[in-house]
DOZARO-49861 format. One record per residue: chain; x, y, z of N, C-alpha, C in turn. Coordinates in steps of 0.2 Angstrom, whole numbers, plus 5000, padded with zeros to 4 digits. Atoms other than C-alpha are relative to their C-alpha. Layout:
<recs>
- kette, n_xx, n_yy, n_zz, ca_xx, ca_yy, ca_zz, c_xx, c_yy, c_zz
- A, X, Y, Z, X, Y, Z, X, Y, Z;
...
</recs>
This chain:
<recs>
- kette, n_xx, n_yy, n_zz, ca_xx, ca_yy, ca_zz, c_xx, c_yy, c_zz
- A, 5007, 5000, 5001, 5591, 5360, 5585, 4998, 5001, 4993;
- A, 5001, 5000, 5007, 5584, 5356, 5568, 4992, 5002, 4999;
- A, 5007, 4998, 5001, 5568, 5367, 5566, 4997, 4997, 4993;
- A, 5003, 5002, 5006, 5566, 5362, 5548, 4998, 4993, 5000;
- A, 5002, 5007, 5000, 5565, 5344, 5552, 4993, 4999, 5004;
- A, 5006, 5000, 4997, 5550, 5348, 5563, 4994, 5003, 4996;
- A, 5005, 4997, 5004, 5541, 5357, 5550, 4994, 4996, 4997;
- A, 5006, 5004, 5002, 5523, 5351, 5545, 4998, 5005, 4994;
- A, 5001, 4996, 5006, 5522, 5358, 5527, 4992, 4999, 4998;
- A, 5007, 5000, 5002, 5504, 5363, 5521, 5000, 4997, 4993;
- A, 5000, 5004, 5007, 5500, 5351, 5506, 4997, 5005, 4995;
- A, 5003, 4996, 5005, 5490, 5365, 5497, 5005, 5005, 4998;
- A, 4995, 4995, 5002, 5506, 5376, 5496, 5006, 4996, 4997;
- A, 4994, 5004, 5002, 5518, 5362, 5491, 5002, 5002, 4992;
- A, 4998, 4998, 5007, 5517, 5368, 5472, 5000, 5007, 4999;
- A, 5000, 4992, 5001, 5517, 5387, 5476, 5007, 5002, 5000;
- A, 4993, 4997, 5001, 5532, 5398, 5474, 5004, 5001, 5007;
- A, 4997, 5001, 4993, 5535, 5396, 5493, 4996, 4995, 5004;
- A, 5004, 5005, 4996, 5530, 5382, 5505, 5001, 5003, 5007;
- A, 5000, 4998, 4993, 5525, 5387, 5523, 4998, 4994, 5004;
- A, 5002, 5006, 4995, 5524, 5375, 5538, 5000, 5003, 5007;
- A, 5001, 4999, 4993, 5518, 5375, 5555, 5006, 4996, 5004;
- A, 4996, 5004, 4995, 5529, 5370, 5570, 4997, 4998, 5006;
- A, 5003, 5001, 4994, 5524, 5361, 5585, 5001, 5005, 5006;
- A, 4999, 4995, 4995, 5521, 5374, 5598, 5004, 4999, 5006;
- A, 4996, 5002, 4993, 5528, 5364, 5613, 5006, 4997, 4999;
- A, 4994, 5003, 5001, 5543, 5358, 5605, 5006, 5004, 5003;
- A, 4995, 4996, 4997, 5559, 5363, 5615, 5004, 5005, 4995;
- A, 4997, 4995, 5005, 5567, 5371, 5599, 4996, 5006, 4999;
- A, 5004, 4995, 5001, 5552, 5381, 5596, 4999, 5005, 5006;
- A, 5000, 4997, 4994, 5550, 5386, 5614, 5006, 5005, 5001;
- A, 4994, 4997, 5000, 5568, 5391, 5614, 5001, 5006, 4995;
- A, 5000, 4995, 5005, 5567, 5401, 5598, 4995, 5006, 5002;
- A, 5004, 4995, 4998, 5552, 5411, 5604, 5002, 5004, 5006;
- A, 4997, 4997, 4994, 5561, 5414, 5621, 5005, 5005, 4998;
- A, 4994, 4996, 5002, 5576, 5421, 5612, 4998, 5006, 4996;
- A, 5003, 4994, 5004, 5566, 5432, 5600, 4997, 5005, 5005;
- A, 5003, 4996, 4995, 5556, 5439, 5615, 5006, 5004, 5004;
- A, 4995, 4997, 4997, 5572, 5443, 5624, 5004, 5005, 4996;
- A, 4997, 4996, 5005, 5580, 5451, 5609, 4996, 5007, 4999;
- A, 5004, 4994, 5001, 5565, 5463, 5607, 4998, 5003, 5006;
- A, 5002, 4998, 4994, 5562, 5465, 5625, 4993, 5000, 5002;
- A, 5007, 5001, 4999, 5545, 5458, 5626, 4999, 4994, 5004;
- A, 5002, 5007, 4997, 5536, 5444, 5636, 4999, 4995, 4994;
- A, 5001, 5005, 5005, 5535, 5428, 5626, 4993, 5000, 4998;
- A, 5007, 5000, 5002, 5516, 5430, 5626, 4999, 5004, 4994;
- A, 5000, 4996, 5006, 5519, 5443, 5612, 5002, 4997, 4994;
- A, 4997, 5003, 5005, 5528, 5432, 5601, 4996, 4994, 4996;
- A, 5004, 5005, 5004, 5519, 5422, 5587, 5003, 4993, 5000;
- A, 4997, 5006, 5001, 5522, 5404, 5584, 5004, 5000, 4994;
- A, 4995, 4999, 5007, 5537, 5403, 5571, 4997, 4996, 4995;
- A, 5002, 5003, 5007, 5533, 5398, 5553, 5006, 4999, 4996;
- A, 4994, 5002, 5004, 5545, 5389, 5542, 4998, 5002, 4993;
- A, 5001, 4999, 5007, 5546, 5395, 5524, 5006, 4996, 4996;
- A, 4995, 5004, 5003, 5555, 5384, 5511, 4999, 5002, 4992;
- A, 5000, 4999, 5007, 5560, 5389, 5493, 5005, 4995, 4997;
- A, 4996, 5006, 5002, 5567, 5374, 5483, 5000, 4999, 4993;
- A, 5000, 5000, 5007, 5564, 5377, 5465, 5002, 5006, 4996;
- A, 4998, 4994, 5003, 5571, 5389, 5452, 4993, 5004, 4999;
- A, 5005, 4996, 5001, 5559, 5404, 5452, 4996, 5001, 5007;
- A, 5003, 4999, 4994, 5553, 5401, 5470, 5002, 5007, 5003;
- A, 4999, 4993, 4997, 5550, 5418, 5478, 4995, 5002, 5004;
- A, 5005, 4997, 4997, 5540, 5429, 5489, 5000, 5007, 4998;
- A, 5000, 4993, 5003, 5534, 5445, 5481, 5001, 5005, 5005;
- A, 4999, 4994, 4996, 5537, 5462, 5488, 4994, 5001, 5005;
- A, 5005, 4999, 4995, 5527, 5464, 5504, 5002, 5003, 5007;
- A, 4998, 4998, 4993, 5527, 5470, 5522, 4997, 4995, 5005;
- A, 5003, 5005, 4995, 5524, 5460, 5538, 4995, 5003, 5005;
- A, 5005, 4998, 4996, 5513, 5472, 5547, 4993, 5000, 4997;
- A, 5007, 5001, 5003, 5494, 5471, 5545, 4998, 5006, 4996;
- A, 5001, 4995, 5005, 5490, 5482, 5530, 4992, 5003, 5001;
- A, 5007, 4998, 5000, 5471, 5482, 5531, 4997, 5002, 5007;
- A, 5002, 4998, 4994, 5464, 5492, 5546, 4994, 4996, 5002;
- A, 5006, 5004, 4998, 5448, 5482, 5545, 5001, 4992, 5001;
- A, 4999, 5007, 4999, 5456, 5465, 5546, 4999, 4998, 5007;
- A, 5002, 5003, 4994, 5449, 5455, 5560, 5006, 4998, 5005;
- A, 4994, 5002, 4996, 5466, 5449, 5565, 5003, 5006, 5004;
- A, 4998, 4994, 4996, 5471, 5467, 5570, 4997, 5001, 5006;
- A, 5003, 4999, 4994, 5458, 5468, 5583, 5001, 4994, 5005;
- A, 4999, 5006, 4996, 5460, 5450, 5589, 5007, 4999, 5003;
- A, 4993, 5001, 4998, 5479, 5449, 5589, 5005, 5006, 5001;
- A, 4995, 4994, 5000, 5486, 5466, 5587, 5004, 5001, 4994;
- A, 4995, 4999, 5006, 5499, 5473, 5575, 5006, 4996, 5001;
- A, 4994, 5003, 5000, 5514, 5464, 5570, 5005, 5006, 5000;
- A, 4996, 4994, 4999, 5527, 5477, 5577, 5007, 4998, 4998;
- A, 4993, 5002, 5001, 5543, 5467, 5574, 5001, 4993, 4996;
- A, 4999, 5006, 5004, 5550, 5453, 5563, 5007, 4997, 5002;
- A, 4994, 5004, 5000, 5564, 5440, 5566, 5000, 4995, 4994;
- A, 5000, 5005, 5006, 5569, 5431, 5550, 5007, 4996, 5002;
- A, 4994, 5004, 4998, 5581, 5416, 5555, 5001, 4996, 4994;
- A, 4998, 5004, 5005, 5590, 5408, 5541, 5002, 4993, 5002;
- A, 4999, 5007, 4997, 5591, 5389, 5543, 5005, 4996, 4995;
- A, 4996, 5003, 5005, 5601, 5385, 5527, 5005, 5006, 4997;
- A, 4996, 4996, 5004, 5615, 5393, 5517, 4998, 5000, 4993;
- A, 5001, 4999, 5007, 5612, 5400, 5500, 5006, 5003, 4997;
- A, 4994, 4997, 5004, 5627, 5402, 5488, 4999, 5007, 4997;
- A, 5001, 4994, 5003, 5630, 5419, 5482, 4999, 4999, 4992;
- A, 5001, 5000, 5007, 5624, 5422, 5464, 4995, 4995, 4998;
- A, 5006, 5004, 5002, 5609, 5410, 5464, 4993, 5002, 5002;
- A, 5006, 4998, 4998, 5596, 5421, 5470, 4998, 4999, 5008;
- A, 5002, 5002, 4993, 5586, 5419, 5487, 5002, 5005, 5005;
- A, 4999, 4995, 4995, 5592, 5435, 5495, 4994, 5003, 5002;
- A, 5005, 4996, 4997, 5581, 5445, 5506, 5002, 5007, 4999;
- A, 4998, 4994, 5002, 5580, 5462, 5499, 4995, 5005, 5002;
- A, 5004, 4994, 4998, 5573, 5479, 5506, 5002, 5005, 4995;
- A, 4999, 4995, 5006, 5572, 5490, 5490, 5001, 5007, 5003;
- A, 5000, 4993, 4997, 5568, 5506, 5500, 5006, 5002, 5004;
- A, 4995, 4999, 4996, 5582, 5504, 5511, 5007, 4998, 4997;
- A, 4994, 5001, 5004, 5595, 5498, 5498, 5004, 4994, 5004;
- A, 4996, 5006, 4997, 5599, 5482, 5508, 4998, 4993, 4997;
- A, 5002, 5007, 5002, 5600, 5464, 5502, 5005, 4996, 5004;
- A, 4997, 5004, 4995, 5605, 5450, 5513, 5000, 4993, 4997;
- A, 5000, 5007, 5003, 5611, 5433, 5506, 5000, 4995, 5006;
- A, 5001, 5004, 4994, 5605, 5419, 5518, 5006, 4996, 5002;
- A, 4995, 5004, 4997, 5618, 5411, 5530, 4997, 4996, 5006;
- A, 5003, 5004, 4995, 5613, 5397, 5541, 5002, 5003, 5007;
- A, 4999, 4998, 4994, 5611, 5403, 5559, 4999, 5008, 5001;
- A, 5000, 4993, 4999, 5610, 5421, 5555, 4993, 5003, 5000;
- A, 5006, 4997, 4999, 5595, 5432, 5559, 4999, 5007, 4998;
- A, 5001, 4993, 5001, 5588, 5448, 5552, 4994, 5002, 5005;
- A, 5005, 4997, 4996, 5578, 5459, 5564, 4998, 5006, 4998;
- A, 5002, 4993, 5002, 5568, 5474, 5560, 4993, 5002, 5003;
- A, 5006, 4998, 4997, 5554, 5484, 5567, 4995, 5001, 4994;
- A, 5005, 4999, 5005, 5538, 5485, 5557, 4996, 5006, 5001;
- A, 5003, 4994, 4999, 5531, 5500, 5565, 5005, 5005, 5003;
- A, 4996, 4995, 4997, 5538, 5517, 5571, 4998, 5000, 5008;
- A, 5002, 5000, 4993, 5538, 5521, 5590, 4993, 5003, 5001;
- A, 5007, 4997, 5000, 5522, 5531, 5586, 4994, 4994, 4999;
- A, 5005, 5005, 5001, 5514, 5514, 5581, 4998, 5000, 4992;
- A, 5001, 5000, 5007, 5513, 5519, 5563, 5004, 4995, 4996;
- A, 4996, 5005, 5004, 5518, 5506, 5550, 5005, 5003, 4996;
- A, 4994, 4998, 5003, 5535, 5508, 5542, 5000, 4997, 4993;
- A, 5000, 5002, 5007, 5533, 5507, 5523, 5007, 4998, 4997;
- A, 4993, 5002, 5002, 5552, 5506, 5522, 5002, 4993, 5001;
- A, 4999, 5007, 4999, 5551, 5488, 5528, 4998, 4996, 4995;
- A, 5002, 5004, 5005, 5544, 5482, 5512, 5006, 4996, 4998;
- A, 4994, 5004, 5002, 5555, 5467, 5507, 4997, 4994, 4995;
- A, 5002, 5005, 5004, 5555, 5453, 5495, 5005, 4994, 5000;
- A, 4995, 5006, 5001, 5563, 5435, 5494, 5001, 4999, 4993;
- A, 4998, 5000, 5008, 5572, 5436, 5477, 5000, 4992, 4998;
- A, 5000, 5007, 5003, 5569, 5421, 5466, 5006, 4996, 5000;
- A, 4995, 5004, 5001, 5580, 5406, 5466, 5001, 4999, 4993;
- A, 4999, 5001, 5007, 5589, 5404, 5450, 5004, 4994, 4998;
- A, 4997, 5006, 5001, 5597, 5387, 5451, 4997, 4994, 5003;
- A, 5003, 5007, 4997, 5591, 5369, 5453, 5005, 4998, 5005;
- A, 4996, 5003, 4995, 5597, 5360, 5468, 5002, 5005, 5006;
- A, 4999, 4995, 4994, 5597, 5376, 5480, 4994, 5000, 5004;
- A, 5006, 5000, 4995, 5585, 5376, 5495, 5002, 5006, 5005;
- A, 5000, 4995, 4995, 5582, 5391, 5506, 4995, 4999, 5005;
- A, 5005, 5001, 4995, 5574, 5388, 5522, 5001, 5005, 5006;
- A, 4999, 4995, 4995, 5570, 5401, 5535, 4994, 5000, 5005;
- A, 5006, 4999, 4995, 5559, 5404, 5551, 4998, 5007, 5001;
- A, 5003, 4993, 4999, 5548, 5419, 5552, 4998, 5000, 5007;
- A, 5002, 4999, 4993, 5545, 5425, 5570, 4998, 5007, 5000;
- A, 5003, 4993, 4999, 5533, 5440, 5572, 4998, 5001, 5007;
- A, 5001, 4998, 4993, 5531, 5450, 5588, 4994, 5005, 4999;
- A, 5007, 4996, 5000, 5513, 5458, 5591, 5001, 5005, 5005;
- A, 5000, 4995, 4995, 5509, 5473, 5601, 4996, 4999, 5006;
- A, 5003, 5003, 4994, 5500, 5463, 5614, 5000, 4993, 5001;
- A, 5000, 5007, 4999, 5499, 5446, 5622, 4995, 4996, 4995;
- A, 5005, 5004, 5004, 5492, 5433, 5610, 4995, 4996, 5004;
- A, 5005, 5004, 4996, 5476, 5424, 5615, 5003, 4993, 5001;
- A, 4998, 5006, 4998, 5479, 5407, 5623, 4996, 4994, 4997;
- A, 5004, 5005, 5002, 5465, 5398, 5615, 5003, 4996, 4994;
- A, 4997, 5004, 5005, 5472, 5384, 5604, 4997, 5001, 4993;
- A, 5004, 4999, 5006, 5459, 5387, 5590, 5002, 5006, 4997;
- A, 4999, 4994, 5002, 5463, 5405, 5589, 5008, 5000, 4997;
- A, 4993, 5001, 5002, 5482, 5401, 5588, 5001, 4996, 4994;
- A, 5000, 5003, 5007, 5479, 5389, 5574, 4999, 5004, 4994;
- A, 5002, 4996, 5005, 5471, 5402, 5564, 5006, 5005, 4998;
- A, 4994, 4997, 5002, 5488, 5411, 5564, 5004, 4997, 4995;
- A, 4997, 5004, 5005, 5495, 5397, 5554, 4997, 5001, 4993;
- A, 5004, 4999, 5006, 5482, 5401, 5541, 5001, 5006, 4997;
- A, 4999, 4993, 5002, 5487, 5419, 5539, 5006, 5001, 4996;
</recs>
């Protein structure tokens, strides 16, 4: 299954430090990925967001230090969709050691070099529901021409997602 071949990259982000893409919701590869993530985290598929592809393809491409949980308590997304309680980051390409592109969790002292087919899984909130600051992470910048890092982000919410296609489309804009 070639998820990266299904990616519909957003034109406005093609010149940014990372490129994001939507995937067709009903494609068998996407359905299978959502099903597998739901199973791993022990939730119903209705709690799993549509996967997003990210691509880093130029020296300097990066994703700054961030968290995956909703930071702003007044964000309308929180009320409508719930908190992002867990993340699955599935690497779709290999990145050679020594050329950047690792996913680093500075507070945890963990750095992972992408390997195709490998997935990183982590909680975004504690059992109490409080966000975990320790899950801050960064996609380190690529340092060499000709290297491409592609990964699928799959987030799990604390409640079933709405089924309205327009609402789901808004997920791709966040």
